[in-house]
C-alpha positions in Angstrom: -13.3 15.6 18.5 -17.3 15.5 19.1 -19.4 17.2 17.4 -20.1 21.0 19.2 -23.5 22.3 20.0 -23.6 24.5 16.4 -22.6 22.0 14.4 -25.2 20.2 15.8 -27.8 23.0 14.4 -26.0 23.0 11.3 -26.9 19.2 10.6 -30.6 19.5 11.6 -31.2 22.4 9.4 -29.4 20.5 6.4 -31.6 17.4 7.5 -34.9 19.4 7.5 -33.9 20.6 3.7 -32.9 17.5 2.7 -36.5 16.0 3.9 -38.3 19.0 2.7 -37.4 19.0 -0.7 -37.9 15.5 -1.2 -34.7 14.6 -2.8 -33.5 11.2 -2.9 -31.9 11.4 0.3 -34.1 13.0 2.1 -36.2 10.2 1.5 -33.9 7.9 2.9 -33.9 9.7 6.0 -37.8 10.3 6.3 -38.3 6.6 5.5 -36.1 5.5 8.5 -38.0 8.4 11.0 -35.1 11.1 10.6 -35.7 14.3 11.0 -33.7 15.8 13.9 -30.7 14.9 16.2 -30.7 16.3 19.4 -27.0 14.9 20.8 -23.5 13.8 19.5 -24.4 10.1 20.4 -27.9 10.5 18.0 -25.7 11.6 15.3 -23.1 8.9 15.5 -26.3 6.5 15.1 -26.9 8.4 12.0 -26.8 5.7 8.9 -24.0 6.6 6.8 -23.9 7.5 3.0 -22.5 5.6 0.5 -20.5 6.5 -3.3 -23.5 4.0 -4.3 -26.4 5.4 -2.7 -25.5 8.6 -5.1 -25.3 6.9 -8.0 -28.7 5.7 -7.5 -29.8 8.9 -7.1 -28.3 9.7 -10.9 -29.1 12.2 -12.6 -30.2 14.6 -10.3 -32.1 13.1 -7.4 -29.6 14.8 -5.0 -30.6 18.1 -5.7 -32.0 19.7 -2.5 -32.0 23.2 -3.4 -34.9 24.5 -5.7 -33.3 24.2 -9.6 -34.1 27.8 -10.0 -31.2 28.6 -6.9 -28.6 25.5 -8.9 -26.3 27.5 -10.8 -23.4 24.9 -11.7 -23.3 20.9 -11.4 -19.6 18.7 -11.2 -20.0 15.3 -11.4 -16.9 12.1 -11.1 -15.5 10.5 -13.4 -18.0 7.2 -13.8 -15.1 5.1 -14.8 -16.5 2.5 -11.7 -19.8 3.1 -12.5 -22.7 5.8 -13.1 -21.4 9.0 -12.6 -22.3 10.9 -9.4 -23.5 14.7 -10.4 -23.4 17.1 -7.6 -25.9 20.4 -8.4 -24.4 23.6 -6.6 -25.8 26.9 -5.7 -24.1 30.4 -5.8 -23.6 29.8 -2.2 -21.9 26.9 -2.4 -19.7 28.0 -5.3 -18.9 30.9 -3.0 -18.1 28.2 0.2 -15.9 26.5 -1.7 -14.1 29.5 -3.2 -13.7 30.6 0.7 -12.3 27.1 1.7 -9.7 27.2 -1.6 -8.7 31.0 0.0 -8.1 29.9 2.9 -5.7 27.0 1.5 -3.7 29.3 -1.1 -3.3 31.7 2.6 -2.0 28.7 4.6 0.2 28.0 2.2 1.5 31.8 2.1 -0.1 32.4 -1.2 -1.2 36.2 -1.8 -2.5 38.5 -4.5 1.1 39.4 -5.7 1.2 35.7 -6.8 0.7 34.3 -10.2 -1.0 31.2 -9.7 -0.3 28.5 -12.9 -3.3 25.6 -12.7 -2.8 22.8 -14.9 -5.4 20.3 -13.5 -8.4 19.8 -15.8 -11.7 21.7 -16.5 -15.2 20.9 -17.1 -16.8 18.7 -15.1 -14.4 17.8 -13.0 -14.1 19.7 -10.2 -10.2 20.2 -10.2 -9.5 23.1 -11.9 -12.6 25.0 -11.4 -11.7 24.6 -8.0 -8.5 25.8 -8.0 -9.5 28.9 -10.2 -12.3 30.1 -8.0 -10.2 30.2 -4.7 -7.7 32.2 -6.5 -9.8 34.9 -7.7 -11.4 35.0 -4.6 -7.7 35.4 -3.4 -7.3 38.4 -5.5 -4.2 36.9 -7.4 -3.9 36.7 -10.8 -5.1 33.1 -12.5 -3.4 31.2 -15.4 -5.9 28.9 -16.3 -3.5 26.2 -18.7 -5.6 23.0 -18.3 -3.7 19.8 -18.5 -1.5 18.5 -21.2 0.6 20.5 -23.8 4.0 20.8 -21.9 5.9 22.6 -24.5 3.6 25.5 -24.0 3.1 25.5 -20.1 6.5 25.7 -19.9 6.8 28.4 -22.3 3.8 30.6 -20.4 5.4 29.6 -17.2 8.8 31.7 -18.0 6.9 34.7 -19.7 4.4 34.8 -17.0 6.8 34.1 -14.5 4.6 32.1 -12.7 5.4 31.5 -8.5 2.3 28.8 -8.2 2.0 25.6 -9.5 -1.5 24.0 -9.4 -0.8 20.4 -10.3 -1.8 16.8 -9.6 1.4 15.1 -8.6 2.3 13.1 -12.3 2.0 16.1 -13.7 4.4 18.1 -11.7 6.9 15.2 -11.6 6.7 15.6 -15.5 7.2 19.5 -15.3 10.2 19.2 -13.0 11.4 16.4 -15.5 11.2 18.7 -18.4 12.7 21.7 -17.0 15.4 19.4 -15.6 16.4 18.2 -19.1 15.8 21.1 -21.1 18.3 22.9 -18.6 15.9 25.9 -17.7 15.7 26.1 -14.0 16.9 29.5 -13.9 14.2 31.1 -16.3 11.3 29.3 -13.6 10.3 31.1 -10.9 7.9 29.1 -8.9 8.2 29.0 -5.3 5.5 26.8 -3.9 3.2 24.0 -5.1 0.0 22.9 -4.4 -0.6 19.4 -5.2 -4.1 17.5 -5.4 -5.9 14.9 -7.1 -3.8 11.9 -7.3 -1.8 10.1 -4.3 1.9 10.7 -4.0 4.8 9.9 -1.5 7.9 10.8 0.1 10.3 9.5 -2.6 8.3 11.8 -5.2 7.8 14.7 -3.2 11.3 14.9 -2.6 11.9 14.1 -6.4 9.9 17.4 -7.2 11.2 19.8 -5.1 15.0 18.3 -5.7 14.1 19.6 -9.0 12.1 22.5 -8.3 13.5 23.7 -5.3 9.9 24.8 -3.8 7.6 24.4 -0.9 5.4 21.1 -1.5 1.4 21.3 0.0 -1.0 18.7 -0.6 -4.6 20.0 -0.6 -7.6 17.6 -0.1 -11.3 17.5 -1.1 -13.5 15.1 -2.8 -15.9 15.8 -6.1 -19.0 14.7 -3.9 -17.8 17.4 -0.8 -17.5 20.5 -2.9 -14.1 19.6 -4.5 -10.4 20.0 -4.0 -9.9 22.4 -1.2 -11.4 21.6 1.9 -8.1 21.3 3.7 -4.4 21.8 3.0 -1.3 20.5 5.2 0.4 22.8 7.6 3.8 24.8 6.5 6.6 22.5 7.0 4.3 19.6 9.1 2.5 17.0 7.3 -0.8 18.1 9.5 -3.8 19.1 7.5 -6.3 21.7 8.1 -10.1 20.8 7.5 -11.8 23.8 7.2 -14.3 22.6 10.2 -17.1 25.7 9.7 -18.4 24.2 6.4 -17.7 20.2 6.7 -17.4 18.0 9.9 -14.9 15.0 10.2 -15.0 11.8 11.9 -12.5 8.6 12.3 -14.5 5.3 12.2 -13.1 1.9 12.4 -13.7 0.9 8.6 -15.1 -2.7 9.7 -17.0 -1.7 12.8 -18.5 1.8 11.9 -17.5 2.9 15.5 -16.2 6.2 16.1 -12.4 6.1 16.7 -10.2 8.1 19.3 -7.7 10.0 18.3 -4.0 8.7 17.5 -5.9 5.7 15.5 -5.9 5.3 12.0 -9.6 5.0 10.7 -11.7 6.1 7.2 -12.7 10.0 7.0 -16.3 10.1 7.2 -17.2 13.5 6.2 -20.7 15.7 6.7 -21.5 19.1 5.3 -22.8 21.6 7.2 -24.3 24.3 4.9 -24.1 22.1 1.7 -27.2 23.7 -0.3 -27.2 22.3 -3.7 -26.5 18.3 -2.2 -25.7 17.6 1.2 -24.5 14.7 2.7 -24.8 13.5 5.7 -21.7 11.1 7.1 -20.4 10.4 3.7 -17.7 8.0 4.0 -15.2 8.5 1.4 -12.6 5.0 2.1 -9.9 7.5 2.8 -7.6 7.0 5.6 -6.0 9.2 8.5 -4.4 9.3 11.4 -5.5 12.1 13.8 -3.0 12.2 16.8 -3.5 16.3 17.8 -6.9 17.0 16.4 -7.3 20.5 18.3 -3.5 21.4 17.3 -3.7 25.1 16.2 -0.8 25.8 13.7 -2.2 28.6 12.0 -1.2 31.6 13.8 -4.9 33.1 15.0 -6.7 29.8 13.6 -9.3 28.2 15.7 -10.0 25.6 13.1 -9.1 22.2 14.0 -6.6 20.1 12.0 -5.7 16.0 11.2 -3.1 14.2 9.9 -2.9 14.0 6.2 -4.5 11.5 4.4 -2.3 8.6 3.5 -4.0 6.7 0.7 -7.1 5.5 -0.6 -8.8 2.4 1.9 -9.4 -1.0 -0.2 -12.3 -3.1 1.4 -11.9 -6.9 0.5 -15.8 -6.6 -0.1 -15.6 -4.1 -2.5 -14.7 -5.3 -6.2 -13.7 -1.8 -7.1 -11.0 -2.3 -4.7 -9.0 -5.3 -5.2 -7.1 -6.5 -2.3 -2.9 -6.2 -2.7 -0.1 -7.3 -0.4 0.6 -3.7 1.3 3.8 -2.3 1.5 4.4 -2.3 5.2 5.0 1.4 6.9 6.9 1.8 10.2 4.6 4.6 11.0 1.1 2.4 10.9 2.9 0.4 14.1 2.1 0.8 17.1 4.9 -1.6 19.8 6.1 -3.2 16.8 2.9 -4.4 15.8 -0.2 -3.0 13.1 -3.5 -2.1 14.1 -5.9 -5.2 13.7 -8.2 -4.2 10.7 -6.4 -1.8 8.5 -4.2 -2.1 5.7 -1.4 0.3 5.3 -2.0 2.2 2.3 0.1 2.4 -0.8 2.3 5.4 -1.7 3.4 6.1 -4.7 7.3 6.1 -3.2 8.9 3.5 -5.2 10.8 4.5 -8.4 8.4 1.9 -10.6 5.2 3.9 -9.1 7.2 7.3 -10.0 7.3 5.9 -13.6 3.7 4.6 -13.6 3.2 8.6 -12.5 5.3 10.1 -15.5 3.9 7.5 -18.2 0.5 8.5 -17.0 1.2 12.4 -17.1 2.9 11.7 -20.6 -0.1 10.4 -22.1 -1.9 12.8 -21.0 0.0 15.0 -22.3 0.0 13.7 -25.9 -3.5 13.4 -25.7 -4.3 17.1 -24.7 -2.2 18.4 -27.6 -4.4 20.1 -31.0 -3.9 17.7 -34.2 -1.5 20.4 -35.5 1.3 19.6 -32.8 0.4 16.1 -32.8 1.2 16.1 -36.8 4.6 18.4 -36.4 5.5 15.8 -33.9 5.1 13.0 -36.2 6.8 14.5 -39.4 9.8 15.6 -37.3 10.1 12.1 -36.3 10.4 10.8 -39.7 12.7 13.6 -40.4 15.0 12.1 -37.9 14.6 8.6 -39.1 15.9 9.4 -42.7 19.6 9.0 -43.4 22.0 11.4 -43.5 25.6 11.1 -45.6 24.2 7.3 -45.8 24.0 7.1 -42.0 21.1 6.8 -39.7 20.3 10.0 -37.6 21.5 9.9 -33.5 18.1 11.6 -33.2 16.1 8.9 -35.2 13.9 6.7 -32.5 15.4 3.8 -31.6 12.7 1.6 -33.0 13.1 2.5 -36.4 17.0 2.1 -35.5 16.7 -1.2 -34.1 14.5 -2.1 -37.6 17.1 -1.0 -39.6 20.0 -3.0 -38.2 18.0 -5.7 -38.0 17.2 -5.5 -41.4 21.0 -4.9 -42.4 21.9 -8.3 -40.3 19.5 -10.2 -42.0 20.6 -9.6 -45.8 24.4 -10.3 -44.9 23.4 -13.4 -43.2 21.5 -14.4 -46.1 24.6 -13.5 -48.6 27.5 -15.2 -46.4 24.9 -18.4 -46.1 24.4 -18.5 -50.1 28.5 -18.0 -50.4 28.5 -21.3 -48.2 26.2 -23.3 -50.3 27.8 -22.2 -53.4 31.1 -23.7 -52.0 29.4 -27.0 -50.8 27.6 -27.8 -54.0 31.1 -26.0 -56.2 28.0 -23.6 -57.7 29.4 -20.3 -59.6 27.3 -17.7 -58.0 25.1 -16.0 -60.4 26.4 -13.3 -62.1 24.3 -10.6 -64.4 25.8 -10.7 -68.0 27.6 -7.9 -69.1 27.1 -6.5 -72.5 
């Protein structure tokens, strides 16, 4: 879908703001002689922006609005290099909340719902994004944050939460914990809004099978507001992107050329009204498959939709995206042959992948527990390790039980071996004298 005249005018306004502010990105545009674009063809010739460019602007080189208008910053994790810091104006925060409100409404969530928010807060955009949209909707936010599964489940039961907002791995951990404890009848969840991690069909079905709730996949990036710029339609894999705030292109990741509808390609995003740190043609390295971008599946909506993001695209030239042998997916094939130039994205469909998700969530849960709870857990584990009536408790951890059994068999073996040696050399076993 070509960029509209209204969107072109919005892009020109953002280019003007970038150049006027003299920000890091604005200077790059000015050096390239770019001050405006007249049509869609000119827009498609604009240079891409990459995460590496954003890192070069660390810490506040991306700031385009005057500093007195900046009310907040968020940041990427920085696990693969310098973090990217994104400034937000009050309008940016309000626009982000509006997009997230639409996401909740698309999922059928209303102001009568109680929204249980488990993603992290702080510099990360996840937790505060879910809460921002919740407050815009007028629903009750339960800002739990990550970890502390015991308290999560207690609050979920006591407050009768109806919506779970979570990463896929933590949603799976909570679902399996609910199943293990047999408390499903005490849980009032009806819907789940899941994001921030890749997840596949098997994981989705596992969570739904245990909790019996509708699941929605939410999309977003820290560099582009955060989660909430799109959500899948009810009972469909199509995802609505709010194109009055962001404009999406699908490009061939090898050539950079725009692709027609129906082709797998890399998502490129342009922010249309963002003030704090506008981005023009930002390469996300996410894939999508767009078969019917103009399709309307929300009654009364005039906003476009696209196929759901299938995973992180991996380039051979990028050291942070190591080359792996892909797991083939029939949906990526046309006429029995793969599209050239693209590797199929990998999803967490296999049991071992789900195991890794559970392990990650479990570790996150333990990290987030307060020290007092960690001490109580250690003391409880030590109590379970103590013998009861001369026998190890059945609840004793496997590692300790194994160690005790090994020690027991070692002692028995040494006794038998000593008796054997005594019998060979006709030695009397050593006996302590008795007075």
